[in-house]
C-alpha positions as CSV (number, residue, x, y, z in Angstrom):
1,M,35.8,68.5,347.1
2,L,33.7,71.4,346.6
3,T,33.6,74.1,349.3
4,P,30.8,75.4,351.5
5,D,27.6,75.5,349.7
6,P,24.7,76.2,352.1
7,A,21.4,74.5,351.5
8,T,18.9,76.9,349.7
9,S,15.4,76.9,348.7
10,E,13.1,79.5,346.7
11,N,12.8,81.2,350.1
12,G,16.4,81.6,350.8
13,P,19.1,79.8,353.1
14,L,17.5,76.9,354.8
15,D,20.6,76.2,357.1
16,T,23.6,78.1,357.9
17,R,25.7,75.0,358.7
18,T,28.3,74.6,355.9
19,A,27.7,72.0,353.3
20,T,30.6,69.9,351.7
21,C,30.1,68.5,348.4
22,L,31.2,64.7,348.5
23,L,29.7,63.4,345.3
24,R,28.0,64.9,342.0
25,R,27.0,62.8,339.2
26,R,24.7,62.5,336.3
27,F,23.6,58.5,336.4
28,T,22.0,56.1,334.0
29,A,20.8,52.5,334.6
30,R,24.3,51.3,333.3
31,V,26.1,53.2,336.1
32,L,23.9,52.7,339.0
33,P,26.0,49.6,340.4
34,Q,28.9,52.0,340.4
35,L,26.9,54.9,341.7
36,R,25.7,52.6,344.6
37,L,29.4,51.9,345.5
38,L,30.4,55.6,345.4
39,V,27.8,56.5,347.8
40,E,28.9,53.8,350.2
41,E,32.3,54.9,350.2
42,C,31.4,58.5,350.9
43,A,29.3,57.5,353.9
44,V,32.1,55.1,355.3
45,R,34.8,58.3,354.8
46,E,32.1,60.3,356.6
47,G,31.6,57.7,359.4
48,L,28.0,56.6,358.8
49,A,28.2,53.1,360.6
50,E,26.1,50.2,359.8
51,P,23.2,49.4,359.9
52,R,22.3,53.1,359.0
53,R,25.0,52.9,356.3
54,G,23.2,50.2,354.6
55,E,19.9,51.5,355.1
56,F,20.8,55.1,353.5
57,V,22.8,53.5,350.5
58,L,19.8,51.3,349.8
59,A,17.3,54.3,350.1
60,V,19.6,56.2,347.7
61,D,19.8,53.4,345.3
62,E,15.9,53.0,345.3
63,I,15.4,56.7,344.5
64,A,18.1,56.6,341.8
65,G,16.4,53.3,340.4
66,N,13.1,55.2,340.2
67,A,14.6,58.1,338.4
68,V,15.9,55.8,335.8
69,E,12.6,53.7,335.5
70,H,10.1,56.5,335.8
71,A,11.8,59.6,334.5
72,G,13.5,59.2,331.1
73,G,16.3,56.8,332.0
74,S,18.7,59.3,333.9
75,G,19.1,61.8,336.8
76,R,21.4,63.5,338.9
77,L,22.9,62.8,342.4
78,L,24.3,65.2,344.9
79,L,25.4,63.9,348.3
80,R,26.6,66.4,350.6
81,R,27.8,66.8,354.2
82,I,25.8,69.2,356.4
83,G,26.8,69.6,359.9
84,D,25.9,66.2,361.5
85,E,23.8,64.8,358.4
86,L,24.7,63.2,355.2
87,E,22.3,64.5,352.6
88,C,21.5,63.1,349.2
89,R,19.3,65.0,346.4
90,I,18.2,63.1,343.4
91,S,16.7,65.1,340.6
92,D,15.4,63.9,337.3
93,S,13.5,65.6,334.4
94,G,10.5,63.1,334.3
95,P,6.9,64.1,334.8
96,G,7.6,64.9,338.4
97,F,5.1,63.5,341.3
98,S,4.4,64.7,345.1
99,E,4.9,63.0,348.5
100,A,1.2,62.2,348.2
101,V,1.9,59.2,346.1
102,I,4.2,57.5,348.8
103,P,1.9,54.8,350.5
104,E,1.5,55.2,354.3
105,L,1.8,51.5,354.6
106,L,4.4,48.9,353.0
107,P,2.8,48.2,349.6
108,G,1.9,44.8,349.2
109,L,4.1,41.6,348.5
110,D,1.9,40.5,345.6
111,G,4.3,41.7,342.9
112,A,2.7,45.2,342.5
113,H,5.5,47.3,344.4
114,Q,4.3,50.4,343.4
115,G,5.8,53.0,345.6
116,R,7.9,50.6,347.9
117,G,11.1,52.2,347.1
118,L,9.9,55.7,348.1
119,W,7.9,54.3,351.2
120,L,11.4,52.4,352.1
121,A,13.6,55.7,351.7
122,R,10.8,57.9,353.7
123,L,11.2,55.2,356.4
124,V,14.8,55.0,357.0
125,A,15.6,59.0,356.3
126,D,15.9,61.2,359.2
127,R,14.9,63.9,356.8
128,F,12.8,63.4,353.7
129,A,11.4,65.7,351.0
130,V,10.1,65.7,347.6
131,R,9.7,68.8,345.5
132,A,8.5,69.5,342.1
133,G,11.0,70.5,339.3
134,D,14.9,70.5,339.2
135,A,17.3,72.7,341.4
136,E,19.7,73.1,338.5
137,A,17.1,74.2,336.0
138,P,14.2,76.2,337.7
139,G,10.8,75.8,336.3
140,S,11.8,72.5,334.5
141,R,9.6,69.3,334.8
142,G,10.8,66.5,337.2
143,A,11.0,65.9,340.7
144,E,13.8,66.4,343.6
145,V,14.1,64.0,346.3
146,T,16.0,64.7,349.3
147,L,17.0,62.4,352.2
148,A,19.2,62.6,354.9
149,V,20.5,60.6,357.6
150,R,22.4,61.7,360.7
151,V,26.0,60.8,361.2
152,Q,26.4,59.7,364.9
């Protein structure tokens, strides 16, 4: 396990709580099922109870799936415990997007599910953000989606 790593942004520390890295992985479509299991195992160890655990794992899977489908077939996941939250950051090097593309209402059930995974992730998260670029490579293309849930 990696040791303390405070959450940061371009403007400096966001939070003075200690962050503990639980999982850091690069992923492709082939390893999405394994990634989902690893996220769930970490959530169990950290005490995230059902039904929140299932919602969190589903939301993470949706965002990771979007990175694979829309951003070149791969991405990076960082799962951390920060205070009373589990935070997952998923980044990619695709064309990028903003939160503005996420529908306000549930997208239709007519087969056109554009934005449904993002909508779901934002709905279940206690904290949700989208930013351009990749935290590991400043100035790069892509997007970084952060979602967090409180562990009670």
